[in-house]
KEKE-3310 file (N, C-alpha, C; in steps of 0.2 Angstrom, whole numbers, plus 5000, padded with zeros to 4 digits):
npx = (4940:4958:4972:4981:4972:4970:4985:4982:4975:4982:4988:4980:4976:4982:4986:4970:4967:4960:4952:4941:4927:4912:4897:4887:4870:4857:4840:4833:4843:4844:4830:4835:4838:4853:4857:4859:4871:4881:4883:4886:4898:4902:4905:4917:4923:4924:4929:4942:4944:4942:4935:4917:4902:4887:4875:4859:4847:4830:4818:4815:4808:4800:4790:4784:4779:4768:4762:4754:4744:4738:4743:4750:4763:4773:4786:4799:4814:4821:4822:4815:4798:4790:4778:4765:4759:4768:4779:4776:4774:4787:4794:4789:4793:4808:4811:4807:4818:4828:4828:4826:4841:4849:4844:4849:4864:4863:4865:4878:4885:4887:4886:4875:4869:4857:4856:4853:4861:4861:4858:4848:4843:4826:4824:4818:4811:4813:4814:4801:4794:4788:4796:4793:4792:4807:4822:4840:4858:4863:4872:4884:4882:4896:4901:4895:4895:4908:4913:4906:4911:4923:4919:4916:4905:4893:4885:4871:4862:4847:4839:4836:4832:4835:4832:4836:4823:4815:4808:4808:4814:4813:4829:4841:4848:4859:4867:4867:4879:4888:4890:4896:4905:4914:4914:4919:4933:4933:4941:4935:4919:4907:4895:4883:4874:4858:4864:4879:4891:4897:4893:4900:4891:4895:4906:4911:4915:4929:4938:4938:4945:4943:4940:4938:4926:4917:4916:4912:4899:4894:4892:4885:4873:4860:4861:4863:4859:4845:4847:4859:4864:4864:4873:4886:4888:4892:4899:4911:4909:4912:4927:4934:4934:4942:4938:4947:4943:4928:4916:4906:4896:4887:4876:4867:4877:4885:4899:4905:4908:4917:4925:4927:4936:4945:4953:4963:4958:4943:4923:4917:4912:4926:4925:4939:4951:4965:4977:4976:4981:4999:5011:5028:5045:5055:5059:5071:5066:5055:5060:5057:5042:5038:5047:5038:5026:5025:5028:5019:5015:5028:5027:5018:5026:5023:5031:5050:5062:5065:5078:5078:5089:5093:5083:5086:5098:5095:5087:5084:5078:5064:5046:5032:5015:5006:4993:4981:4995:4999:5007:5001:5006:5017:5031:5045:5058:5070:5086:5092:5106:5113:5106:5095:5085:5071:5065:5051:5047:5043:5030:5017:5002:4993:4980:4973:4968:4963:4958:4953:4961:4974:4986:4988:4990:5001:5007:5006:5013:5027:5030:5028:5039:5050:5052:5055:5066:5071:5073:5068:5061:5053:5052:5046:5044:5035:5025:5015:5005:5004:4993:4987:4998:4998:4982:4980:4992:4997:5007:5017:5019:5037:5046:5056:5068:5080:5078:5081:5093:5110:5114:5106:5095:5106:5101:5087:5089:5095:5089:5077:5063:5055:5049:5037:5044:5038:5037:5034:5036:5041)
npy = (4897:4899:4899:4905:4916:4923:4927:4938:4946:4952:4962:4971:4977:4985:4995:5000:5005:5014:5023:5031:5022:5023:5016:5009:5006:4996:4995:4982:4974:4975:4970:4957:4938:4937:4947:4951:4943:4953:4963:4957:4954:4971:4973:4963:4975:4985:4982:4980:4994:4998:5015:5015:5022:5020:5023:5021:5016:5016:5012:4999:4995:5005:5003:4990:4995:5006:4998:4990:5001:5002:5015:5026:5028:5042:5044:5032:5031:5042:5049:5056:5065:5070:5067:5075:5064:5054:5058:5060:5045:5039:5046:5038:5025:5026:5029:5017:5008:5012:5010:4995:4994:5000:4991:4979:4981:4983:4969:4960:4970:4984:5002:5015:5030:5041:5056:5074:5076:5078:5092:5099:5104:5109:5103:5106:5113:5105:5104:5109:5103:5100:5095:5094:5087:5083:5081:5090:5086:5098:5102:5093:5091:5087:5089:5080:5070:5065:5067:5057:5044:5046:5044:5030:5026:5022:5031:5031:5034:5042:5042:5054:5071:5090:5106:5124:5127:5118:5108:5095:5081:5071:5062:5055:5038:5035:5047:5054:5046:5048:5060:5060:5053:5061:5074:5068:5064:5051:5035:5025:5021:5010:5000:4992:4981:4970:4968:4964:4966:4969:4966:4961:4956:4940:4939:4944:4958:4960:4976:4992:5006:5024:5030:5019:5015:5024:5024:5012:5013:5023:5015:5002:5007:5003:4989:4988:4984:4996:4996:4996:5007:5022:5020:5018:5030:5039:5033:5035:5048:5052:5046:5055:5067:5062:5049:5037:5024:5013:5001:4991:4977:4962:4960:4951:4939:4928:4935:4943:4953:4957:4948:4957:4968:4962:4955:4949:4948:4948:4951:4958:4971:4986:5002:5013:5023:5033:5031:5016:5007:4999:5001:4996:4997:4983:4980:4978:4969:4964:4952:4938:4938:4941:4927:4916:4920:4918:4903:4895:4894:4890:4878:4870:4873:4884:4893:4899:4889:4901:4906:4913:4921:4920:4928:4941:4944:4951:4962:4973:4971:4967:4971:4975:4972:4981:4978:4989:4989:4973:4964:4957:4953:4951:4957:4956:4963:4958:4967:4966:4979:4982:4971:4981:4974:4969:4956:4951:4944:4933:4935:4936:4931:4933:4920:4925:4937:4935:4941:4950:4961:4962:4955:4960:4974:4972:4968:4980:4990:4984:4985:5002:5005:4998:5006:5017:5017:5011:5002:4993:4982:4968:4952:4938:4920:4906:4892:4890:4902:4907:4911:4922:4931:4935:4936:4948:4960:4957:4952:4941:4924:4919:4912:4906:4902:4908:4923:4926:4935:4930:4926:4924:4913:4903:4898:4896:4884:4876:4875:4865:4866:4870:4881:4893:4906:4924:4938:4957:4970:4988)
npz = (5335:5327:5336:5330:5323:5339:5339:5331:5335:5347:5339:5335:5347:5356:5346:5344:5359:5369:5357:5348:5344:5333:5333:5322:5323:5314:5316:5312:5314:5328:5332:5329:5334:5337:5344:5356:5358:5350:5355:5369:5363:5359:5372:5374:5367:5371:5387:5382:5381:5370:5368:5366:5355:5352:5340:5336:5325:5318:5309:5305:5316:5318:5305:5308:5319:5313:5304:5315:5321:5312:5305:5292:5286:5283:5281:5284:5285:5290:5279:5269:5266:5286:5295:5307:5314:5311:5315:5329:5331:5328:5341:5351:5344:5345:5361:5365:5358:5363:5376:5377:5369:5383:5392:5385:5387:5401:5405:5401:5410:5407:5408:5402:5393:5390:5376:5371:5359:5348:5338:5329:5313:5300:5288:5277:5263:5250:5232:5230:5239:5255:5267:5282:5298:5298:5300:5300:5303:5314:5324:5333:5351:5357:5371:5382:5379:5378:5389:5395:5390:5395:5409:5407:5404:5391:5377:5370:5357:5348:5332:5333:5334:5339:5345:5350:5352:5357:5347:5341:5329:5318:5310:5302:5307:5301:5296:5309:5314:5305:5308:5323:5325:5316:5323:5333:5331:5328:5324:5319:5311:5311:5303:5309:5301:5290:5279:5278:5268:5253:5237:5219:5204:5209:5216:5233:5241:5248:5252:5249:5242:5244:5230:5223:5231:5226:5210:5209:5220:5209:5197:5202:5206:5206:5210:5222:5237:5246:5260:5261:5251:5257:5268:5262:5255:5265:5270:5260:5264:5276:5278:5267:5276:5284:5296:5295:5291:5288:5291:5286:5293:5295:5306:5310:5308:5321:5328:5318:5317:5330:5321:5310:5314:5318:5313:5300:5287:5288:5288:5281:5274:5271:5268:5266:5269:5256:5266:5269:5263:5258:5245:5247:5250:5256:5271:5283:5293:5289:5285:5290:5288:5275:5271:5280:5272:5259:5259:5257:5246:5238:5245:5236:5224:5216:5218:5218:5228:5241:5253:5270:5270:5259:5254:5259:5256:5242:5246:5245:5232:5236:5238:5249:5251:5261:5274:5285:5291:5290:5283:5269:5254:5241:5230:5220:5210:5201:5193:5179:5174:5162:5151:5151:5155:5168:5181:5184:5201:5214:5218:5224:5234:5250:5255:5260:5255:5241:5225:5226:5219:5221:5218:5207:5207:5212:5202:5192:5200:5200:5186:5182:5192:5183:5174:5179:5179:5171:5161:5152:5145:5152:5161:5165:5176:5176:5180:5185:5185:5174:5164:5174:5172:5158:5154:5166:5165:5153:5147:5136:5130:5126:5115:5118:5132:5127:5126:5139:5150:5151:5163:5170:5162:5162:5177:5173:5167:5172:5185:5180:5182:5170:5170:5160:5148:5148:5142:5143:5132:5139)
capx = (4946:4961:4978:4984:4972:4971:4989:4983:4971:4982:4992:4977:4975:4985:4983:4962:4967:4956:4949:4934:4924:4904:4893:4877:4866:4851:4835:4834:4846:4841:4825:4837:4842:4859:4860:4861:4879:4883:4882:4893:4906:4905:4906:4923:4928:4924:4933:4949:4947:4940:4928:4910:4898:4882:4870:4854:4841:4823:4816:4811:4802:4795:4787:4778:4772:4763:4756:4750:4741:4735:4746:4751:4771:4778:4796:4799:4821:4824:4826:4809:4796:4790:4771:4765:4760:4775:4785:4775:4775:4795:4797:4788:4797:4814:4812:4806:4824:4833:4826:4830:4848:4849:4843:4853:4868:4867:4865:4887:4887:4888:4882:4874:4866:4855:4857:4849:4868:4860:4855:4846:4835:4823:4825:4815:4809:4816:4810:4794:4792:4789:4798:4790:4798:4812:4829:4848:4860:4867:4880:4886:4885:4900:4903:4891:4898:4915:4910:4900:4916:4928:4916:4915:4900:4893:4883:4866:4859:4843:4840:4831:4837:4831:4833:4833:4813:4813:4807:4810:4814:4816:4835:4843:4855:4868:4871:4869:4885:4893:4892:4896:4910:4918:4916:4926:4938:4933:4943:4930:4912:4906:4888:4879:4865:4856:4867:4887:4895:4896:4895:4899:4891:4895:4910:4911:4921:4929:4939:4936:4946:4936:4940:4935:4919:4913:4914:4908:4894:4890:4893:4879:4868:4856:4861:4866:4852:4843:4849:4868:4867:4867:4879:4890:4886:4891:4907:4913:4912:4917:4935:4936:4932:4946:4941:4951:4939:4922:4916:4898:4894:4882:4875:4866:4881:4890:4904:4905:4908:4923:4930:4930:4938:4952:4954:4966:4951:4938:4921:4911:4917:4929:4927:4945:4954:4969:4982:4975:4985:5001:5015:5034:5052:5051:5065:5078:5061:5050:5061:5053:5033:5040:5046:5033:5022:5029:5027:5015:5017:5034:5028:5015:5029:5020:5037:5054:5059:5071:5080:5078:5098:5092:5079:5089:5103:5092:5081:5082:5073:5059:5041:5028:5009:5001:4986:4982:5003:5001:5007:4999:5009:5026:5035:5052:5059:5077:5087:5098:5105:5116:5104:5091:5078:5070:5062:5044:5046:5041:5024:5012:4997:4989:4975:4963:4965:4964:4951:4953:4963:4979:4989:4988:4992:5009:5012:5009:5018:5031:5030:5028:5044:5054:5052:5057:5072:5075:5071:5065:5057:5051:5051:5041:5046:5028:5024:5006:5002:5006:4986:4987:5001:4995:4977:4978:4996:4998:5013:5019:5024:5043:5048:5060:5072:5083:5077:5083:5100:5115:5114:5096:5096:5109:5100:5083:5089:5097:5081:5073:5057:5052:5042:5034:5046:5034:5041:5033:5041:5040)
capy = (4903:4897:4902:4911:4922:4926:4931:4943:4950:4954:4966:4976:4979:4991:5003:5002:5005:5022:5025:5031:5018:5024:5010:5011:4998:4997:4995:4974:4971:4975:4967:4948:4935:4938:4955:4949:4941:4958:4968:4952:4958:4975:4972:4962:4980:4990:4981:4983:5001:5003:5017:5016:5026:5016:5025:5017:5016:5009:5009:4990:4993:5010:5002:4986:4999:5007:4990:4987:5003:5004:5019:5027:5034:5046:5045:5026:5029:5047:5052:5058:5069:5066:5072:5074:5060:5050:5060:5056:5035:5038:5046:5033:5020:5027:5027:5008:5006:5015:5006:4992:4995:5001:4984:4975:4984:4980:4961:4962:4974:4991:5007:5018:5036:5042:5064:5077:5078:5080:5097:5098:5109:5105:5099:5110:5113:5105:5104:5110:5100:5102:5090:5094:5088:5078:5086:5087:5086:5105:5098:5086:5092:5084:5089:5077:5063:5066:5068:5049:5042:5048:5040:5021:5023:5022:5034:5027:5041:5037:5043:5060:5076:5094:5113:5128:5129:5112:5104:5085:5081:5065:5061:5047:5036:5035:5053:5054:5042:5052:5069:5060:5052:5068:5080:5065:5061:5042:5030:5020:5019:5001:5001:4985:4980:4964:4963:4965:4963:4973:4962:4964:4949:4936:4943:4946:4965:4966:4981:4999:5016:5029:5034:5014:5016:5031:5021:5006:5017:5026:5012:4998:5010:5000:4981:4990:4984:4999:4996:4999:5014:5027:5018:5017:5037:5043:5032:5039:5056:5051:5044:5062:5070:5061:5045:5032:5017:5013:4995:4987:4971:4957:4962:4945:4934:4929:4935:4944:4962:4954:4947:4963:4971:4959:4947:4955:4945:4955:4949:4963:4978:4992:5009:5015:5033:5030:5028:5010:4999:5005:4994:4998:4992:4978:4981:4969:4966:4960:4946:4934:4939:4937:4918:4916:4922:4911:4896:4888:4894:4888:4870:4870:4874:4890:4900:4894:4891:4905:4905:4919:4923:4923:4937:4949:4948:4954:4964:4978:4969:4964:4976:4972:4974:4982:4980:4990:4989:4968:4963:4951:4951:4952:4954:4955:4967:4959:4969:4965:4984:4981:4972:4984:4970:4967:4949:4952:4939:4931:4939:4930:4935:4930:4918:4927:4942:4933:4941:4958:4965:4965:4954:4967:4981:4974:4969:4987:4993:4985:4987:5007:5005:4996:5011:5024:5013:5013:4995:4992:4972:4964:4946:4935:4914:4903:4888:4890:4908:4911:4914:4928:4936:4935:4941:4954:4960:4959:4946:4936:4922:4918:4906:4899:4904:4913:4930:4929:4936:4926:4923:4919:4908:4895:4896:4893:4879:4871:4872:4861:4867:4871:4886:4896:4913:4928:4945:4961:4976:4994)
capz = (5333:5327:5341:5326:5327:5343:5340:5326:5337:5350:5335:5331:5352:5358:5341:5346:5366:5370:5351:5347:5340:5331:5329:5321:5323:5311:5318:5312:5321:5337:5333:5329:5339:5340:5344:5363:5355:5347:5364:5371:5357:5362:5380:5374:5361:5377:5391:5379:5383:5366:5367:5360:5354:5350:5337:5333:5319:5320:5300:5303:5320:5314:5300:5312:5322:5308:5301:5321:5325:5305:5302:5284:5287:5278:5280:5289:5285:5292:5273:5268:5272:5291:5295:5312:5315:5311:5320:5334:5332:5329:5346:5355:5347:5347:5365:5366:5360:5366:5380:5374:5372:5388:5395:5385:5390:5409:5404:5400:5415:5405:5408:5395:5395:5382:5377:5367:5359:5342:5339:5323:5311:5300:5280:5276:5255:5243:5226:5229:5245:5262:5274:5291:5304:5296:5301:5297:5308:5314:5325:5339:5355:5358:5379:5384:5377:5379:5397:5398:5390:5403:5415:5408:5401:5384:5374:5368:5355:5344:5327:5334:5331:5347:5341:5354:5353:5359:5343:5339:5320:5312:5309:5297:5309:5296:5296:5313:5314:5301:5311:5328:5321:5314:5328:5341:5325:5329:5321:5313:5311:5310:5301:5309:5296:5292:5276:5279:5263:5248:5229:5212:5203:5213:5220:5237:5240:5254:5254:5242:5242:5242:5224:5222:5231:5223:5206:5213:5219:5203:5194:5204:5212:5206:5214:5228:5243:5250:5268:5261:5250:5262:5272:5257:5255:5271:5271:5256:5266:5284:5273:5267:5283:5291:5300:5293:5291:5288:5288:5286:5297:5296:5311:5309:5311:5329:5330:5313:5322:5329:5316:5305:5317:5322:5308:5293:5280:5293:5289:5280:5268:5273:5263:5270:5266:5254:5269:5273:5261:5253:5242:5252:5250:5259:5277:5287:5299:5284:5281:5291:5287:5269:5271:5283:5266:5252:5264:5256:5240:5240:5244:5230:5219:5214:5218:5217:5235:5242:5262:5275:5269:5250:5252:5264:5253:5237:5249:5238:5223:5236:5241:5251:5251:5268:5275:5291:5295:5288:5275:5267:5249:5240:5225:5218:5202:5201:5189:5174:5170:5155:5145:5153:5158:5174:5182:5190:5204:5219:5216:5231:5239:5257:5252:5264:5252:5235:5221:5228:5214:5225:5213:5198:5211:5213:5195:5189:5201:5195:5181:5185:5195:5182:5170:5183:5181:5163:5160:5142:5143:5160:5161:5171:5175:5181:5181:5187:5186:5166:5162:5176:5168:5153:5154:5169:5163:5144:5145:5130:5130:5122:5111:5121:5134:5126:5126:5145:5150:5152:5170:5172:5158:5165:5181:5171:5164:5181:5189:5180:5184:5165:5167:5155:5147:5148:5142:5142:5133:5142)
cpx = (4951:4969:4982:4979:4971:4979:4991:4978:4975:4987:4989:4976:4976:4986:4978:4963:4965:4952:4946:4932:4915:4903:4886:4873:4859:4846:4832:4836:4847:4837:4828:4839:4848:4862:4862:4869:4882:4886:4887:4897:4908:4906:4913:4926:4928:4928:4941:4951:4947:4934:4924:4906:4891:4878:4865:4847:4832:4818:4813:4805:4795:4787:4784:4771:4766:4757:4753:4746:4739:4737:4749:4758:4770:4784:4799:4810:4825:4827:4819:4803:4793:4783:4772:4765:4764:4778:4784:4774:4783:4797:4796:4791:4803:4815:4810:4813:4829:4835:4831:4838:4852:4850:4849:4862:4871:4866:4871:4887:4889:4883:4879:4871:4867:4855:4856:4857:4864:4854:4853:4843:4831:4825:4823:4811:4813:4814:4804:4791:4793:4792:4796:4794:4802:4817:4834:4851:4862:4872:4879:4888:4890:4903:4900:4891:4904:4918:4909:4907:4922:4925:4915:4909:4900:4886:4878:4864:4854:4842:4834:4834:4835:4834:4832:4829:4812:4807:4811:4811:4819:4824:4840:4850:4861:4871:4870:4877:4888:4897:4894:4902:4915:4918:4921:4931:4940:4938:4940:4924:4910:4898:4886:4873:4865:4860:4874:4891:4893:4897:4896:4898:4890:4902:4911:4914:4924:4933:4938:4940:4942:4935:4936:4926:4914:4912:4912:4899:4890:4889:4884:4875:4862:4855:4864:4858:4851:4846:4858:4869:4868:4873:4885:4893:4892:4900:4912:4914:4915:4926:4938:4937:4938:4947:4942:4947:4933:4920:4907:4899:4888:4882:4870:4868:4885:4894:4909:4911:4913:4929:4933:4935:4945:4957:4958:4961:4945:4931:4915:4914:4919:4928:4935:4948:4960:4976:4982:4979:4992:5007:5021:5037:5051:5059:5063:5069:5056:5052:5056:5046:5034:5041:5042:5025:5016:5027:5026:5016:5023:5032:5024:5017:5028:5027:5043:5055:5066:5069:5078:5086:5095:5088:5085:5098:5102:5087:5082:5080:5066:5053:5036:5021:5004:4994:4986:4991:5002:5002:5006:5000:5014:5027:5039:5053:5068:5079:5094:5099:5106:5112:5096:5082:5079:5068:5058:5046:5043:5034:5018:5005:4994:4983:4968:4961:4963:4959:4949:4957:4972:4986:4992:4991:4997:5011:5011:5011:5024:5035:5032:5038:5051:5052:5054:5062:5075:5077:5068:5060:5059:5048:5047:5042:5041:5029:5017:5000:5001:4999:4987:4991:5001:4986:4976:4985:4998:5007:5012:5020:5029:5041:5053:5064:5078:5086:5080:5090:5103:5112:5107:5094:5098:5103:5091:5083:5093:5091:5078:5066:5055:5049:5042:5039:5041:5037:5034:5036:5036:5041)
cpy = (4899:4901:4906:4916:4925:4931:4937:4948:4954:4960:4971:4981:4986:4994:5004:5007:5013:5026:5024:5027:5021:5019:5011:5005:4999:4994:4985:4972:4968:4970:4957:4945:4936:4944:4955:4946:4950:4959:4965:4958:4966:4978:4970:4970:4985:4988:4979:4987:5004:5010:5020:5023:5024:5022:5021:5019:5012:5010:5006:4992:4999:5004:4997:4991:5001:5002:4987:4993:5008:5012:5021:5031:5035:5046:5038:5028:5036:5052:5057:5063:5065:5072:5072:5068:5055:5051:5056:5048:5037:5041:5040:5028:5019:5025:5022:5006:5005:5012:4997:4990:4995:4994:4976:4974:4981:4972:4962:4965:4979:4993:5011:5026:5036:5052:5066:5079:5081:5086:5096:5102:5106:5105:5106:5112:5111:5101:5106:5107:5099:5095:5088:5094:5080:5084:5082:5090:5096:5105:5096:5090:5091:5083:5082:5068:5061:5063:5058:5044:5042:5045:5034:5024:5027:5027:5033:5034:5036:5043:5049:5065:5083:5099:5117:5129:5123:5108:5098:5083:5072:5065:5055:5047:5037:5040:5056:5052:5046:5057:5066:5059:5058:5072:5074:5061:5052:5042:5025:5022:5013:5004:4993:4984:4971:4960:4968:4966:4963:4965:4964:4956:4943:4934:4947:4951:4963:4972:4988:5003:5018:5030:5026:5012:5017:5029:5016:5007:5020:5020:5006:5000:5006:4992:4984:4990:4992:5001:5000:5005:5019:5025:5023:5028:5040:5041:5034:5047:5057:5050:5052:5065:5066:5055:5040:5026:5015:5008:4997:4977:4970:4956:4953:4938:4935:4930:4939:4954:4963:4953:4952:4965:4969:4955:4952:4953:4949:4949:4952:4964:4984:4995:5011:5021:5029:5028:5022:5007:5005:4998:5000:4997:4991:4979:4975:4965:4963:4953:4939:4931:4937:4931:4917:4915:4916:4906:4891:4887:4889:4878:4864:4870:4880:4896:4895:4895:4897:4905:4914:4923:4924:4930:4941:4950:4951:4959:4969:4979:4967:4972:4972:4974:4973:4982:4982:4988:4981:4967:4955:4950:4955:4953:4956:4959:4965:4963:4967:4974:4983:4978:4974:4980:4968:4960:4950:4944:4940:4936:4935:4936:4931:4926:4922:4936:4942:4935:4947:4961:4966:4964:4958:4972:4980:4974:4976:4991:4991:4987:4996:5008:5004:5002:5017:5022:5013:5010:4996:4984:4971:4955:4943:4926:4912:4898:4885:4894:4913:4916:4919:4931:4939:4940:4947:4959:4963:4958:4943:4931:4919:4911:4901:4904:4910:4922:4931:4930:4930:4924:4921:4915:4902:4894:4894:4886:4873:4871:4865:4860:4868:4876:4888:4905:4920:4931:4951:4968:4983:4999)
cpz = (5335:5334:5336:5324:5329:5342:5336:5330:5340:5346:5335:5341:5355:5353:5341:5354:5364:5361:5350:5340:5339:5329:5329:5319:5320:5315:5317:5315:5326:5337:5332:5335:5340:5341:5353:5362:5354:5353:5366:5367:5360:5368:5380:5372:5370:5383:5389:5378:5377:5367:5363:5358:5349:5346:5335:5328:5325:5312:5302:5310:5319:5311:5306:5314:5318:5306:5307:5322:5318:5303:5296:5286:5283:5278:5289:5290:5287:5285:5268:5269:5278:5293:5303:5316:5316:5314:5328:5335:5333:5337:5353:5352:5347:5354:5369:5363:5360:5371:5380:5372:5379:5391:5395:5388:5396:5411:5403:5403:5411:5404:5403:5397:5387:5383:5372:5364:5353:5340:5330:5319:5306:5291:5276:5266:5253:5237:5226:5236:5251:5266:5281:5293:5301:5295:5299:5302:5308:5315:5330:5346:5361:5367:5382:5383:5377:5386:5400:5398:5394:5408:5415:5405:5393:5380:5371:5365:5346:5340:5330:5336:5338:5341:5348:5353:5354:5353:5342:5332:5319:5309:5306:5303:5307:5295:5303:5315:5311:5305:5319:5326:5320:5320:5334:5337:5327:5327:5316:5316:5308:5308:5302:5306:5297:5285:5276:5275:5253:5243:5223:5208:5209:5216:5225:5239:5247:5257:5247:5244:5242:5235:5221:5226:5228:5216:5209:5214:5211:5197:5195:5207:5212:5209:5221:5233:5248:5257:5266:5258:5255:5265:5271:5255:5258:5274:5266:5258:5272:5280:5273:5270:5285:5296:5293:5290:5291:5287:5291:5287:5296:5304:5315:5314:5316:5325:5321:5316:5325:5323:5311:5310:5318:5318:5302:5287:5282:5288:5286:5274:5270:5268:5268:5265:5264:5259:5270:5271:5260:5253:5245:5250:5255:5266:5280:5290:5294:5285:5282:5291:5279:5265:5275:5277:5260:5254:5257:5247:5234:5237:5240:5223:5213:5212:5218:5226:5236:5250:5262:5272:5262:5252:5254:5260:5245:5241:5246:5234:5231:5240:5242:5251:5259:5268:5281:5293:5293:5283:5273:5258:5246:5235:5223:5212:5204:5193:5184:5168:5164:5150:5146:5153:5168:5175:5187:5192:5211:5221:5219:5233:5246:5252:5253:5260:5244:5231:5224:5223:5217:5219:5208:5202:5210:5207:5192:5191:5199:5190:5180:5187:5191:5175:5171:5182:5175:5160:5153:5140:5153:5157:5166:5170:5179:5177:5182:5186:5179:5164:5162:5172:5161:5151:5157:5168:5159:5144:5138:5131:5127:5120:5114:5128:5132:5126:5133:5145:5152:5155:5173:5169:5161:5173:5178:5168:5170:5185:5189:5179:5176:5164:5162:5155:5147:5148:5140:5140:5136:5136)
residu = (MET:LYS:VAL:SER:ASP:LEU:ARG:GLY:ILE:LEU:THR:TYR:VAL:PRO:ARG:TYR:ARG:MET:LYS:VAL:PHE:VAL:ILE:ALA:LEU:ASP:GLY:GLU:VAL:ILE:ALA:HIS:ASP:ASN:PHE:SER:ASN:LEU:LEU:ARG:ASP:ILE:ALA:VAL:LEU:TRP:ASN:LEU:ASN:VAL:ARG:VAL:VAL:LEU:VAL:HIS:GLY:MET:SER:HIS:GLN:LEU:LYS:ALA:TRP:ALA:LYS:THR:HIS:GLN:LEU:ASN:LEU:SER:ASN:ALA:ASP:GLY:THR:GLY:PRO:THR:ASP:GLU:SER:THR:LEU:GLU:ALA:ALA:ILE:VAL:VAL:ALA:ASN:ARG:ILE:THR:HIS:GLU:VAL:MET:LYS:GLY:LEU:SER:VAL:VAL:ASP:LEU:ARG:GLY:ILE:SER:SER:ASN:SER:ILE:ILE:ALA:GLN:PRO:VAL:GLY:ILE:LEU:LYS:GLY:LYS:ASP:TYR:GLN:PHE:THR:GLY:LYS:VAL:GLU:ARG:VAL:GLU:SER:SER:VAL:ILE:GLN:GLU:ALA:LEU:LYS:GLN:GLY:THR:ILE:PRO:VAL:LEU:SER:PRO:LEU:GLY:PHE:ASP:GLY:GLU:GLY:HIS:THR:TYR:ARG:VAL:ASN:SER:ASP:ALA:ILE:ALA:PHE:ALA:VAL:ALA:LYS:GLU:LEU:SER:ALA:SER:LYS:ILE:ILE:PHE:VAL:THR:PRO:GLN:GLY:LYS:LEU:ARG:ALA:GLY:ASN:GLN:ILE:ILE:GLY:GLN:LEU:SER:VAL:VAL:GLU:ALA:GLU:ASP:PHE:LEU:LYS:ALA:SER:VAL:SER:GLU:ILE:PRO:ASP:VAL:LEU:ARG:SER:LYS:ILE:ASN:TYR:GLY:ILE:ARG:ALA:CYS:LYS:GLU:GLY:ILE:SER:ARG:VAL:HIS:LEU:VAL:ASN:GLY:THR:GLU:ASP:GLU:ALA:LEU:LEU:GLY:GLU:ILE:PHE:LEU:ASN:GLU:GLY:THR:GLY:THR:MET:ILE:TYR:ALA:ASN:ASP:TYR:GLN:ALA:ILE:ARG:LEU:ALA:ARG:LYS:GLN:ASP:VAL:PRO:ALA:ILE:HIS:SER:LEU:ILE:LYS:ARG:ALA:ILE:GLU:ASN:GLU:GLU:LEU:VAL:PRO:ARG:THR:LYS:THR:GLN:ILE:THR:GLU:GLN:LEU:GLU:ASP:TYR:TYR:VAL:PHE:GLU:VAL:ASP:ARG:ASN:ILE:ILE:GLY:CYS:VAL:ALA:LEU:HIS:LEU:TYR:PRO:GLN:GLU:LYS:VAL:GLY:GLU:LEU:ALA:CYS:LEU:TYR:VAL:ASN:SER:SER:HIS:GLU:ASN:ALA:GLY:ILE:GLY:GLN:LYS:LEU:MET:THR:PHE:ILE:GLU:LYS:GLU:ALA:GLN:ARG:LYS:GLY:LEU:LYS:GLN:LEU:PHE:VAL:LEU:SER:THR:GLN:ALA:PHE:THR:PHE:PHE:GLN:GLN:LYS:GLY:GLY:PHE:ALA:GLU:ALA:LYS:GLY:ALA:GLU:VAL:LEU:PRO:LYS:ALA:ARG:CYS:GLU:LYS:TRP:GLU:GLN:SER:GLY:ARG:ASN:SER:LYS:VAL:LEU:VAL:LYS:LYS:LEU)
# end
């Protein structure tokens, strides 16, 4: 880990202090060799005063139990019907896993407590099928959980629920994580799975808004691994219910949990409520961050050199793209009101967030701003990214610099960069 990473982490620590994170652990992750490292990462969070609630699954262990005991499971993941023999096996397996989690917490000097806080009711009969001992969360008795957190103890919840008559039900752990997070007004749900990243073809998806996640689920449902489909569904619901961020993290990778939480680029996939990302007008305090952001692009001759003073003098032209209050992209709109044209300039996105569509969002934003200001045409000068503007933005190459405003044409000639001139009618 680099020193710059540590500095980045320090910006998050005050923000997360005393916030509640619900961490849902897949049974397969608990059975993996990396689980002890994962518990150490959880200990780091706890020692940074992040309040953690653990919810564990058990389908992996339940399948192994069934194979060993020659049992035909009616329901492994808590979504289908559960017969009596499967429920009895689930009770045994769930208690064993809870014990393993408690034992692991002791190794990292943390205390845990298990409770019957999940009040469930039977799913009942759906489409003529009796789900028997499969339950759904009726409510979460949060007082025990909250008291445990106050006392410095980590609540550990199994995928079982109980009703007022003493019946036990097999409940999907993702549903429990969602219900607990909603009841506690948690800041995050973190689903720790054997597969922590969504993909669209060969491209890894680092983050999705709620709307994008819904579209992705509809368009790619057959391509999404079974282990992630339920988590995406509950992640969308959680964001709509006021939980701002839901993360999918690969629990078999060392440091993946802390990397997802504390590094800007993350390590998995995040579903976020719509307030997570924002394009806004740059402020004076943003100038050092903008200058630092574009430094490498200037060195590579992708952008025209700009000093902090120059940025400050034209600050009202600059916009920044924030991810969790960190500036990872910028763009400028320089106005030529007499000609009713504008220049799209200084478009740059941090390499950690490349191929996430942010550049196109900034470009579209500037186009809308230009239209709002009554401009009739946009132009952009580019030496290396001209195909991006042509293919993604609909810009067309002009035959020469004569289409530029006179003052800008003179600067173009003096620069010696021989930039291509691209234009777009609005």
